[in-house]
Backbone as JSON, one array per atom type, in Angstrom:
{
  "sequence": "MEAYTSFARVYDTFMDNVPYKEWADYLGKILKGYGIDDGLVLDLGCGTGSMTEMLASSGYDMIGVDNAEEMLEIAMEKKVESGHDILYLLQDMREFELYGTVRAVISACDSVNYITDDEDLTEVFRLVNNYLDPEGLFVFDFNTEYKYREILGEQTIAEDREECSFIWDNYYDEDERINEYELTLFVRDEEQPQLYRKYQEEHFQRAYTLEQIRHMLTEAGLEYVTAYDDYTKESPHDRSERICVVAREHGKGLA",
  "N": [[-5.45, 48.85, 12.42], [-5.04, 49.35, 15.9], [-6.13, 46.84, 18.12], [-9.18, 46.98, 19.99], [-9.72, 49.8, 20.28], [-11.81, 51.93, 19.56], [-13.73, 50.16, 20.44], [-13.29, 49.85, 23.11], [-14.76, 51.52, 24.83], [-17.28, 50.4, 24.94], [-16.86, 47.84, 25.58], [-17.24, 46.4, 28.05], [-20.0, 46.36, 28.15], [-20.77, 44.59, 26.1], [-19.51, 42.34, 26.98], [-20.89, 41.38, 29.1], [-21.92, 38.88, 29.38], [-19.93, 37.21, 30.06], [-18.73, 35.08, 32.53], [-17.21, 36.45, 34.76], [-16.96, 36.45, 37.57], [-17.21, 33.74, 38.29], [-15.0, 32.74, 36.9], [-12.93, 34.13, 38.16], [-13.14, 33.11, 40.75], [-12.53, 30.46, 40.21], [-9.86, 30.68, 39.26], [-8.73, 31.7, 41.59], [-9.03, 29.5, 43.31], [-7.33, 27.65, 42.09], [-4.84, 28.96, 42.38], [-4.67, 29.1, 45.19], [-4.65, 26.4, 45.67], [-2.09, 25.74, 45.05], [-0.73, 26.92, 47.04], [-0.64, 29.69, 46.89], [-1.81, 32.19, 48.39], [-1.85, 34.89, 48.72], [-0.11, 38.01, 47.97], [1.88, 39.31, 45.17], [0.33, 39.37, 42.01], [0.2, 39.06, 38.54], [-1.9, 40.26, 35.99], [-2.08, 39.48, 32.82], [-2.68, 41.05, 29.84], [-4.93, 42.5, 30.64], [-7.11, 44.08, 29.92], [-10.07, 45.88, 30.51], [-9.87, 45.58, 33.2], [-11.62, 43.97, 34.71], [-11.3, 41.26, 35.67], [-8.96, 41.7, 37.08], [-9.74, 43.43, 39.13], [-11.48, 41.74, 40.57], [-9.76, 39.73, 41.51], [-8.16, 41.32, 43.07], [-10.0, 41.96, 45.04], [-10.07, 39.55, 46.27], [-7.84, 39.52, 47.79], [-5.33, 39.63, 46.63], [-2.34, 41.32, 45.56], [-2.46, 43.28, 42.92], [-1.2, 43.56, 39.56], [-1.7, 44.97, 36.42], [-1.35, 44.43, 32.96], [-1.57, 45.76, 29.74], [-1.88, 46.48, 26.22], [-3.58, 48.32, 25.18], [-4.44, 51.5, 25.37], [-6.92, 52.78, 25.71], [-8.47, 50.81, 26.92], [-7.17, 50.51, 29.35], [-7.66, 53.0, 30.46], [-10.33, 52.79, 31.21], [-10.05, 50.73, 33.06], [-8.6, 52.1, 34.99], [-10.54, 53.9, 35.87], [-12.27, 52.12, 37.14], [-10.6, 51.32, 39.19], [-10.38, 53.67, 40.69], [-13.0, 53.84, 41.62], [-13.23, 51.47, 43.17], [-11.12, 51.65, 44.94], [-8.98, 49.97, 45.12], [-5.53, 49.13, 45.3], [-4.09, 48.95, 42.63], [-1.62, 48.36, 40.19], [-1.33, 49.56, 37.02], [0.01, 48.93, 33.81], [0.94, 50.18, 30.71], [1.74, 48.25, 28.28], [3.13, 46.11, 25.76], [2.47, 42.71, 25.67], [4.39, 41.07, 24.61], [6.79, 42.14, 25.22], [6.86, 42.91, 27.87], [7.74, 44.53, 30.99], [8.56, 44.23, 34.38], [8.95, 45.47, 37.78], [10.0, 43.68, 39.49], [9.8, 40.26, 40.64], [6.82, 38.14, 40.59], [4.27, 36.3, 42.36], [2.45, 34.87, 40.89], [1.14, 34.59, 37.54], [-1.62, 35.44, 35.62], [-3.76, 34.98, 32.77], [-6.5, 35.77, 31.07], [-9.53, 35.29, 29.05], [-8.75, 34.55, 26.39], [-6.39, 35.98, 25.68], [-3.82, 35.21, 24.85], [-4.23, 34.21, 22.32], [-4.16, 36.38, 20.67], [-1.55, 36.74, 20.08], [0.04, 36.07, 17.29], [2.2, 34.75, 16.24], [4.49, 32.07, 16.49], [7.11, 32.32, 17.6], [6.9, 34.78, 18.89], [4.94, 34.22, 20.83], [6.28, 32.29, 22.31], [8.25, 33.93, 23.34], [6.71, 35.58, 24.99], [6.03, 33.68, 26.92], [8.61, 33.15, 27.9], [9.22, 35.58, 29.13], [7.25, 35.57, 31.1], [8.16, 33.39, 32.64], [10.56, 34.48, 33.47], [9.77, 36.56, 35.16], [8.43, 35.34, 37.21], [8.26, 34.26, 40.62], [10.43, 31.76, 42.16], [9.18, 28.62, 41.31], [6.76, 29.8, 40.88], [3.36, 30.37, 39.68], [1.7, 30.03, 36.53], [-1.24, 30.69, 34.98], [-3.48, 30.36, 32.39], [-5.81, 30.9, 29.67], [-6.89, 29.67, 26.44], [-8.39, 29.98, 23.2], [-9.53, 27.28, 21.17], [-8.6, 25.5, 18.13], [-10.78, 24.09, 17.2], [-12.92, 25.7, 18.08], [-12.58, 28.05, 16.55], [-12.78, 27.0, 13.95], [-15.22, 25.53, 13.86], [-17.16, 26.88, 15.37], [-16.89, 29.75, 15.41], [-15.81, 30.52, 12.9], [-16.55, 31.91, 9.71], [-18.92, 32.96, 10.59], [-21.45, 35.35, 11.45], [-22.0, 37.58, 14.0], [-24.26, 39.46, 15.83], [-25.34, 42.14, 17.9], [-27.78, 44.15, 19.48], [-28.03, 46.89, 21.43], [-29.35, 49.37, 23.7], [-27.62, 51.6, 23.99], [-25.61, 51.01, 22.23], [-24.55, 49.1, 19.36], [-23.39, 46.14, 17.61], [-21.77, 44.56, 14.82], [-20.26, 41.58, 14.06], [-18.12, 40.03, 12.11], [-16.72, 36.94, 11.21], [-13.87, 35.29, 9.91], [-12.24, 32.42, 9.15], [-9.08, 31.24, 8.43], [-7.97, 28.27, 7.5], [-5.53, 27.27, 6.64], [-3.58, 29.13, 7.49], [-4.38, 29.23, 10.04], [-5.58, 31.41, 11.27], [-7.93, 33.53, 12.72], [-9.95, 36.04, 11.57], [-11.45, 38.94, 12.7], [-13.92, 41.14, 11.77], [-15.07, 44.02, 12.92], [-17.82, 46.02, 13.41], [-19.06, 48.89, 14.82], [-21.72, 50.68, 16.37], [-22.17, 53.41, 18.13], [-23.83, 55.25, 20.61], [-23.87, 58.75, 20.58], [-22.64, 60.74, 23.16], [-23.13, 63.46, 23.55], [-25.01, 64.06, 21.64], [-27.54, 62.29, 21.83], [-29.4, 61.26, 20.03], [-28.01, 60.49, 17.87], [-25.86, 58.01, 16.37], [-22.57, 56.9, 16.28], [-20.37, 55.48, 13.89], [-17.95, 52.92, 13.98], [-15.08, 51.06, 12.95], [-13.16, 48.1, 13.23], [-10.39, 45.8, 12.97], [-9.54, 42.58, 14.04], [-7.23, 40.01, 14.92], [-6.75, 36.59, 15.58], [-4.87, 33.73, 16.56], [-5.03, 30.23, 16.11], [-4.1, 27.7, 18.32], [-2.81, 24.47, 19.14], [-3.05, 22.29, 22.01], [-0.77, 20.76, 22.22], [1.12, 22.3, 20.85], [1.19, 24.55, 22.52], [2.18, 23.38, 24.87], [4.74, 22.66, 23.99], [5.87, 25.18, 23.44], [5.81, 26.34, 25.99], [7.67, 24.69, 27.29], [9.95, 25.25, 25.75], [10.3, 27.84, 26.56], [11.21, 27.58, 29.09], [9.47, 27.07, 31.12], [7.56, 24.89, 33.26], [5.22, 22.61, 32.24], [2.19, 21.89, 33.78], [-0.62, 21.05, 33.99], [-3.81, 20.77, 32.23], [-7.11, 21.98, 31.55], [-10.52, 21.47, 30.47], [-12.02, 24.27, 29.43], [-13.22, 26.39, 32.07], [-13.21, 24.3, 34.1], [-12.74, 21.19, 35.9], [-12.36, 19.16, 34.25], [-10.78, 17.04, 31.77], [-9.2, 18.27, 28.77], [-10.7, 17.9, 25.49], [-11.46, 16.75, 22.11], [-13.44, 18.46, 21.29], [-13.29, 20.65, 22.81], [-13.7, 24.08, 23.46], [-12.41, 26.11, 24.74], [-9.4, 26.13, 26.52], [-7.89, 25.77, 29.66], [-4.73, 26.34, 31.04], [-2.19, 25.26, 33.24], [0.92, 26.19, 34.35], [4.36, 26.25, 35.51], [7.0, 28.12, 37.03], [10.35, 27.3, 36.24], [13.03, 27.62, 36.8], [15.61, 29.99, 35.96], [17.04, 31.18, 32.91], [17.12, 28.84, 31.48], [15.91, 28.47, 29.1]],
  "CA": [[-5.81, 49.6, 13.63], [-4.81, 48.62, 17.13], [-7.35, 46.23, 18.63], [-9.84, 47.55, 21.16], [-9.61, 51.25, 20.4], [-13.17, 52.43, 19.72], [-14.54, 49.15, 21.14], [-13.0, 49.87, 24.54], [-15.78, 52.22, 25.61], [-18.48, 49.57, 25.09], [-16.39, 46.46, 25.76], [-17.89, 45.77, 29.2], [-21.42, 46.16, 27.83], [-20.92, 43.38, 25.3], [-18.91, 41.2, 27.68], [-21.62, 41.13, 30.34], [-22.27, 37.46, 29.45], [-18.74, 36.47, 30.52], [-18.86, 34.85, 33.98], [-15.96, 36.86, 35.39], [-16.91, 36.06, 38.99], [-16.92, 32.3, 38.32], [-13.62, 32.55, 36.45], [-12.04, 34.64, 39.21], [-13.19, 32.12, 41.84], [-11.8, 29.29, 39.7], [-8.43, 31.0, 39.28], [-8.33, 31.8, 42.99], [-8.91, 28.14, 43.88], [-6.1, 27.05, 41.56], [-3.71, 29.61, 43.04], [-4.62, 28.66, 46.6], [-4.3, 24.98, 45.66], [-0.63, 25.67, 44.97], [-0.16, 27.66, 48.16], [-0.54, 31.13, 46.63], [-2.98, 32.78, 49.03], [-1.75, 36.35, 48.68], [1.1, 38.45, 47.28], [1.78, 39.94, 43.86], [-0.16, 38.57, 40.88], [0.11, 39.83, 37.3], [-2.96, 39.95, 35.03], [-1.46, 39.78, 31.53], [-3.79, 41.27, 28.92], [-5.99, 42.73, 31.64], [-8.26, 44.77, 29.36], [-10.68, 46.93, 31.35], [-9.59, 45.32, 34.6], [-12.69, 43.26, 35.44], [-10.71, 40.15, 36.41], [-7.96, 42.28, 37.98], [-10.48, 43.94, 40.28], [-12.01, 40.63, 41.37], [-8.66, 39.08, 42.22], [-7.76, 42.26, 44.12], [-10.99, 41.79, 46.11], [-9.76, 38.28, 46.94], [-6.68, 39.72, 48.64], [-4.05, 39.65, 45.91], [-1.79, 42.61, 45.14], [-2.55, 43.07, 41.48], [-0.6, 44.35, 38.5], [-2.36, 44.71, 35.15], [-0.61, 44.84, 31.77], [-2.32, 45.7, 28.49], [-1.31, 47.41, 25.24], [-4.64, 49.19, 24.68], [-4.55, 52.62, 26.3], [-8.32, 53.06, 25.98], [-8.95, 49.8, 27.88], [-6.59, 50.82, 30.66], [-8.34, 54.17, 30.99], [-11.53, 52.29, 31.88], [-9.56, 50.01, 34.23], [-8.24, 53.11, 36.0], [-11.79, 54.41, 36.44], [-12.74, 51.1, 38.09], [-9.69, 51.38, 40.33], [-10.78, 54.83, 41.5], [-14.26, 53.49, 42.28], [-13.04, 50.4, 44.16], [-10.1, 51.99, 45.92], [-7.93, 48.96, 45.14], [-4.19, 49.62, 44.96], [-3.67, 48.16, 41.47], [-0.67, 49.03, 39.29], [-1.59, 49.27, 35.61], [1.13, 49.26, 32.94], [0.65, 50.17, 29.27], [2.86, 47.52, 27.68], [2.89, 44.97, 24.89], [2.81, 41.5, 26.44], [5.56, 40.43, 24.0], [8.01, 42.76, 25.74], [6.52, 43.58, 29.12], [8.77, 44.62, 32.01], [8.1, 44.47, 35.75], [10.0, 45.97, 38.67], [10.5, 42.53, 40.24], [9.05, 39.04, 40.35], [5.48, 38.0, 41.14], [3.99, 34.93, 42.78], [1.68, 34.2, 39.84], [0.67, 35.34, 36.37], [-2.83, 34.9, 35.01], [-4.12, 35.63, 31.51], [-7.83, 35.24, 30.76], [-10.24, 35.8, 27.86], [-7.98, 34.22, 25.18], [-5.41, 37.01, 25.32], [-2.66, 34.65, 24.16], [-4.54, 33.99, 20.91], [-3.83, 37.58, 19.91], [-0.16, 36.61, 19.65], [-0.18, 35.22, 16.12], [3.47, 34.17, 15.78], [5.01, 31.1, 17.46], [8.27, 32.86, 18.31], [6.43, 35.84, 19.78], [4.26, 33.63, 21.98], [7.33, 31.69, 23.13], [8.9, 35.04, 24.06], [5.8, 35.94, 26.09], [6.21, 32.66, 27.96], [9.94, 33.36, 28.5], [9.1, 36.72, 30.03], [6.49, 35.1, 32.26], [9.06, 32.58, 33.46], [11.57, 35.38, 34.04], [9.21, 37.42, 36.21], [7.79, 34.55, 38.26], [9.04, 33.76, 41.75], [10.74, 30.33, 42.03], [8.0, 27.75, 41.31], [5.54, 30.59, 40.73], [2.36, 29.73, 38.83], [1.17, 30.71, 35.35], [-2.53, 30.1, 34.63], [-4.03, 31.12, 31.28], [-6.71, 30.17, 28.79], [-6.8, 29.99, 25.01], [-9.4, 29.4, 22.32], [-9.01, 26.15, 20.4], [-8.85, 25.48, 16.69], [-12.16, 23.63, 17.03], [-13.82, 26.84, 18.25], [-12.48, 28.93, 15.39], [-13.19, 26.31, 12.73], [-16.59, 25.02, 13.9], [-18.1, 27.74, 16.09], [-16.8, 31.15, 15.02], [-15.43, 30.72, 11.5], [-17.58, 32.22, 8.71], [-20.16, 33.33, 11.27], [-21.7, 36.75, 11.77], [-22.66, 37.74, 15.29], [-24.71, 40.85, 15.98], [-26.11, 42.47, 19.1], [-28.33, 45.51, 19.47], [-28.33, 47.4, 22.76], [-29.89, 50.74, 23.65], [-26.58, 52.6, 23.83], [-24.65, 50.62, 21.2], [-24.8, 47.85, 18.63], [-22.22, 45.74, 16.85], [-21.8, 43.45, 13.86], [-18.96, 40.93, 14.22], [-17.94, 39.03, 11.06], [-15.56, 36.08, 11.43], [-13.33, 34.55, 8.76], [-11.15, 31.57, 9.63], [-8.18, 30.7, 7.42], [-7.5, 27.0, 8.06], [-4.11, 27.08, 6.33], [-2.79, 29.99, 8.38], [-4.96, 29.08, 11.38], [-5.84, 32.76, 11.76], [-9.31, 33.99, 12.68], [-10.05, 37.48, 11.4], [-12.7, 39.55, 13.13], [-14.24, 42.47, 11.28], [-16.0, 44.52, 13.93], [-18.46, 47.3, 13.12], [-19.75, 49.37, 16.02], [-22.57, 51.86, 16.32], [-22.16, 53.86, 19.53], [-24.6, 56.47, 20.81], [-23.09, 59.94, 20.9], [-23.02, 61.22, 24.48], [-23.62, 64.84, 23.48], [-26.2, 64.06, 20.79], [-28.0, 60.91, 22.01], [-30.21, 60.78, 18.9], [-27.07, 60.04, 16.85], [-24.96, 56.89, 16.63], [-21.34, 57.0, 15.49], [-19.91, 54.19, 13.36], [-16.52, 52.64, 14.09], [-14.71, 49.75, 12.42], [-11.87, 47.57, 13.67], [-10.03, 44.44, 12.58], [-8.81, 41.84, 15.06], [-6.72, 38.72, 14.43], [-6.35, 35.62, 16.59], [-4.26, 32.51, 16.02], [-5.41, 28.98, 16.75], [-3.0, 26.84, 18.77], [-3.18, 23.21, 19.78], [-2.46, 22.13, 23.33], [0.58, 20.24, 22.03], [1.97, 23.45, 20.52], [1.32, 25.35, 23.74], [3.1, 22.66, 25.76], [6.09, 22.77, 23.43], [6.36, 26.55, 23.62], [6.07, 26.51, 27.43], [8.93, 24.02, 27.58], [11.0, 26.04, 25.11], [10.47, 29.08, 27.33], [11.78, 27.28, 30.4], [8.41, 26.79, 32.08], [7.14, 23.49, 33.43], [3.8, 22.36, 32.03], [1.64, 21.12, 34.91], [-1.86, 20.37, 33.6], [-4.74, 21.57, 31.44], [-8.52, 21.66, 31.8], [-11.52, 21.92, 29.51], [-12.62, 25.53, 29.87], [-12.99, 26.64, 33.49], [-13.7, 23.14, 34.83], [-11.66, 20.29, 36.27], [-12.39, 18.07, 33.27], [-9.66, 17.04, 30.82], [-9.53, 18.77, 27.42], [-11.07, 16.88, 24.51], [-11.36, 17.28, 20.74], [-14.47, 19.47, 21.07], [-13.09, 21.76, 23.75], [-13.67, 25.39, 22.81], [-11.44, 26.9, 25.48], [-8.6, 25.28, 27.41], [-7.12, 26.45, 30.71], [-3.44, 25.69, 31.22], [-1.43, 25.59, 34.44], [2.35, 25.96, 34.2], [5.1, 26.68, 36.7], [8.39, 28.57, 36.85], [11.22, 26.11, 36.3], [14.42, 28.04, 36.77], [15.92, 31.06, 35.02], [18.15, 30.98, 31.99], [17.15, 27.47, 30.95], [15.27, 28.4, 27.79]],
  "C": [[-5.55, 48.74, 14.86], [-6.13, 48.09, 17.67], [-7.86, 46.98, 19.85], [-9.57, 49.04, 21.34], [-11.01, 51.82, 20.62], [-14.05, 51.45, 20.5], [-14.38, 49.24, 22.65], [-14.14, 50.46, 25.35], [-17.04, 51.39, 25.83], [-18.13, 48.11, 25.36], [-17.14, 45.76, 26.89], [-19.37, 45.51, 28.94], [-21.62, 44.84, 27.09], [-20.3, 42.14, 25.95], [-19.67, 40.86, 28.96], [-22.11, 39.69, 30.45], [-21.09, 36.6, 29.9], [-18.82, 36.3, 32.04], [-17.57, 35.17, 34.73], [-15.85, 36.37, 36.83], [-16.57, 34.57, 39.11], [-15.47, 32.04, 37.93], [-12.63, 33.01, 37.52], [-11.99, 33.66, 40.39], [-12.38, 30.88, 41.45], [-10.3, 29.53, 39.76], [-7.92, 31.1, 40.71], [-8.15, 30.44, 43.64], [-7.65, 27.45, 43.37], [-4.88, 27.64, 42.26], [-3.57, 29.12, 44.48], [-4.24, 27.18, 46.69], [-2.8, 24.75, 45.56], [0.04, 26.56, 46.0], [-0.02, 29.16, 47.96], [-1.82, 31.79, 47.14], [-3.0, 34.29, 48.97], [-0.5, 36.73, 47.89], [0.81, 39.0, 45.9], [1.33, 38.96, 42.77], [-0.29, 39.5, 39.68], [-1.05, 39.33, 36.45], [-2.46, 40.43, 33.67], [-2.54, 39.86, 30.46], [-5.05, 41.57, 29.7], [-7.2, 43.45, 31.1], [-8.77, 45.88, 30.27], [-10.6, 46.62, 32.84], [-10.66, 44.59, 35.38], [-12.13, 42.12, 36.29], [-9.7, 40.66, 37.44], [-8.63, 42.75, 39.27], [-10.97, 42.8, 41.18], [-10.92, 39.91, 42.13], [-8.11, 40.0, 43.32], [-8.71, 42.15, 45.3], [-10.74, 40.52, 46.91], [-8.49, 38.36, 47.79], [-5.33, 39.72, 47.96], [-3.64, 41.08, 45.58], [-1.61, 42.54, 43.63], [-1.75, 44.09, 40.66], [-1.33, 43.98, 37.21], [-1.53, 45.24, 34.0], [-1.52, 44.7, 30.56], [-1.73, 46.73, 27.53], [-2.35, 48.35, 24.65], [-4.88, 50.3, 25.7], [-6.0, 52.9, 26.68], [-8.91, 52.07, 26.99], [-8.43, 50.12, 29.27], [-7.21, 52.07, 31.28], [-9.6, 53.76, 31.75], [-11.14, 51.52, 33.14], [-9.2, 50.98, 35.35], [-9.48, 53.72, 36.65], [-12.35, 53.42, 37.47], [-11.89, 51.1, 39.36], [-10.05, 52.53, 41.26], [-12.05, 54.51, 42.29], [-14.05, 52.48, 43.41], [-12.08, 50.77, 45.27], [-8.98, 50.96, 46.02], [-6.6, 49.55, 44.66], [-3.61, 48.74, 43.85], [-2.71, 48.98, 40.62], [-0.99, 48.6, 37.87], [-0.43, 49.77, 34.75], [0.71, 49.14, 31.49], [1.84, 49.55, 28.56], [2.34, 46.42, 26.76], [3.33, 43.71, 25.63], [4.02, 40.76, 25.86], [6.87, 41.01, 24.5], [7.75, 43.48, 27.06], [7.69, 43.53, 30.11], [8.12, 44.92, 33.36], [9.27, 44.95, 36.6], [10.62, 44.84, 39.5], [9.65, 41.32, 39.89], [7.7, 39.04, 41.05], [5.24, 36.53, 41.5], [3.25, 34.15, 41.69], [1.37, 35.17, 38.71], [-0.59, 34.66, 35.88], [-3.1, 35.65, 33.71], [-5.42, 34.99, 31.04], [-8.36, 35.81, 29.45], [-9.39, 35.69, 26.59], [-7.01, 35.3, 24.73], [-4.26, 36.44, 24.53], [-2.94, 34.38, 22.68], [-4.26, 35.21, 20.05], [-2.36, 37.61, 19.5], [-0.15, 35.6, 18.52], [1.07, 34.57, 15.56], [4.04, 33.27, 16.87], [6.16, 31.68, 18.28], [7.86, 33.97, 19.29], [5.76, 35.25, 21.02], [5.27, 32.94, 22.9], [8.05, 32.76, 23.94], [8.02, 35.53, 25.2], [5.99, 34.96, 27.24], [7.58, 32.79, 28.64], [9.88, 34.5, 29.51], [8.32, 36.35, 31.28], [7.39, 34.32, 33.2], [10.08, 33.47, 34.18], [11.04, 36.17, 35.23], [8.43, 36.66, 37.28], [8.78, 34.25, 39.39], [9.4, 32.3, 41.49], [9.49, 29.48, 42.27], [6.69, 28.53, 41.32], [4.65, 30.01, 39.65], [1.94, 30.64, 37.67], [-0.1, 29.98, 34.93], [-3.15, 30.97, 33.53], [-4.99, 30.25, 30.47], [-6.44, 30.53, 27.33], [-7.95, 29.32, 24.26], [-8.77, 28.32, 21.45], [-9.3, 26.3, 18.91], [-10.28, 25.02, 16.41], [-13.13, 24.81, 17.12], [-13.78, 27.76, 17.04], [-13.07, 28.28, 14.13], [-14.69, 26.0, 12.72], [-17.61, 25.98, 14.51], [-18.09, 29.17, 15.56], [-16.63, 31.36, 13.52], [-16.63, 30.9, 10.58], [-18.93, 32.56, 9.34], [-20.24, 34.85, 11.46], [-22.51, 36.81, 13.05], [-23.04, 39.21, 15.43], [-25.51, 41.0, 17.27], [-26.55, 43.92, 19.02], [-28.7, 45.88, 20.89], [-28.81, 48.84, 22.63], [-28.8, 51.76, 23.34], [-25.57, 52.26, 22.73], [-25.08, 49.31, 20.55], [-23.51, 47.44, 17.94], [-22.55, 44.62, 15.88], [-20.39, 42.89, 13.82], [-18.87, 39.8, 13.2], [-16.64, 38.27, 11.3], [-15.17, 35.37, 10.15], [-12.13, 33.73, 9.25], [-10.37, 30.99, 8.46], [-7.55, 29.43, 7.99], [-6.03, 26.75, 7.76], [-3.23, 27.87, 7.27], [-3.21, 29.84, 9.84], [-5.14, 30.45, 12.06], [-7.33, 33.06, 11.63], [-9.32, 35.51, 12.61], [-11.43, 37.95, 11.84], [-12.83, 40.91, 12.46], [-15.37, 43.0, 12.15], [-16.51, 45.9, 13.52], [-19.32, 47.7, 14.31], [-20.59, 50.59, 15.7], [-22.79, 52.3, 17.77], [-22.91, 55.18, 19.65], [-23.69, 57.62, 21.22], [-23.57, 60.52, 22.23], [-23.62, 62.62, 24.44], [-24.87, 64.96, 22.61], [-26.79, 62.65, 20.79], [-28.9, 60.38, 20.9], [-29.33, 60.25, 17.77], [-26.23, 58.87, 17.31], [-23.75, 57.04, 15.72], [-20.85, 55.6, 15.11], [-18.4, 54.07, 13.5], [-16.27, 51.25, 13.51], [-13.32, 49.36, 12.89], [-11.66, 46.19, 13.07], [-9.21, 43.82, 13.7], [-8.37, 40.51, 14.46], [-6.32, 37.85, 15.61], [-5.85, 34.35, 15.91], [-4.74, 31.3, 16.82], [-4.16, 28.17, 17.09], [-3.57, 25.54, 19.3], [-2.53, 23.16, 21.16], [-1.03, 21.61, 23.22], [1.56, 21.37, 21.69], [2.23, 24.31, 21.76], [2.3, 24.68, 24.7], [4.54, 22.79, 25.29], [6.67, 24.16, 23.68], [6.64, 26.85, 25.1], [7.42, 25.9, 27.81], [10.11, 24.78, 26.99], [11.32, 27.29, 25.92], [11.04, 28.84, 28.72], [10.76, 26.99, 31.47], [8.14, 25.29, 32.16], [5.64, 23.39, 33.23], [3.29, 21.48, 33.16], [0.4, 20.34, 34.5], [-2.7, 21.3, 32.75], [-6.16, 21.07, 31.7], [-9.39, 22.14, 30.65], [-12.23, 23.13, 30.08], [-12.32, 25.75, 31.35], [-13.66, 25.55, 34.32], [-12.49, 22.35, 35.32], [-11.64, 19.06, 35.37], [-11.19, 18.19, 32.32], [-10.1, 17.62, 29.48], [-9.87, 17.61, 26.49], [-11.14, 17.53, 23.13], [-12.46, 18.28, 20.4], [-14.39, 20.6, 22.11], [-13.01, 23.07, 22.97], [-12.65, 26.32, 23.46], [-10.7, 25.96, 26.42], [-7.85, 26.17, 28.4], [-5.85, 25.65, 31.0], [-2.8, 26.18, 32.52], [0.03, 25.22, 34.19], [3.07, 26.57, 35.39], [6.51, 27.12, 36.32], [9.31, 27.39, 37.09], [12.69, 26.49, 36.19], [14.67, 29.09, 35.71], [17.08, 30.66, 34.1], [18.24, 29.59, 31.42], [16.59, 27.38, 29.54], [16.29, 28.52, 26.67]]
}
């Protein structure tokens, strides 16, 4: 089943612990630090548009790309509420197409980990390089192998809310470096609120090392600039759970 189908309607409820505002401020400071104060910015794997909306509020002209139609439907509802002129595109990030180049590309919430094949992820990076303005910036995060192996792997996470509940079972395959999520949802029926409907989904994410990411960026023609431990200015270390990477367009047709 395609990821984030039935989960889309309750995604924001369960992601309310994610510090989107802090992350958006952090990304904005990085962009401004490289002279990108305005202009077109692509949010790759934008989901329900939470980060897209915040960057739009900061003055950027936003484009959002995601392959989950249900997530984009919620993003469109947010767009209507905010009045922001955001362009949303229903596309797979492995083959996304834009009408022209952008000043920056951002990708948050470990979207790149959903690309489970090295060649596919390198192709994503090639497309990013292709659609960036000269010396345009690419800022993204990814979950580390340490997080899958030591924090998530073989763990069951459950939350019970008034309108919905979920059980999230994790299985990490160290040989394949794939984390499998088995997600069971119980969502209150809007027409019959005394009833809860059950949904099940499977999600897969791949663990990458920073060295692998650097190699793929270079293969794709991008210039690796730096990396940080999570959304900080500290260097990554062997217990980092999330790493933020900054890369830059480095010429077309070099990959």
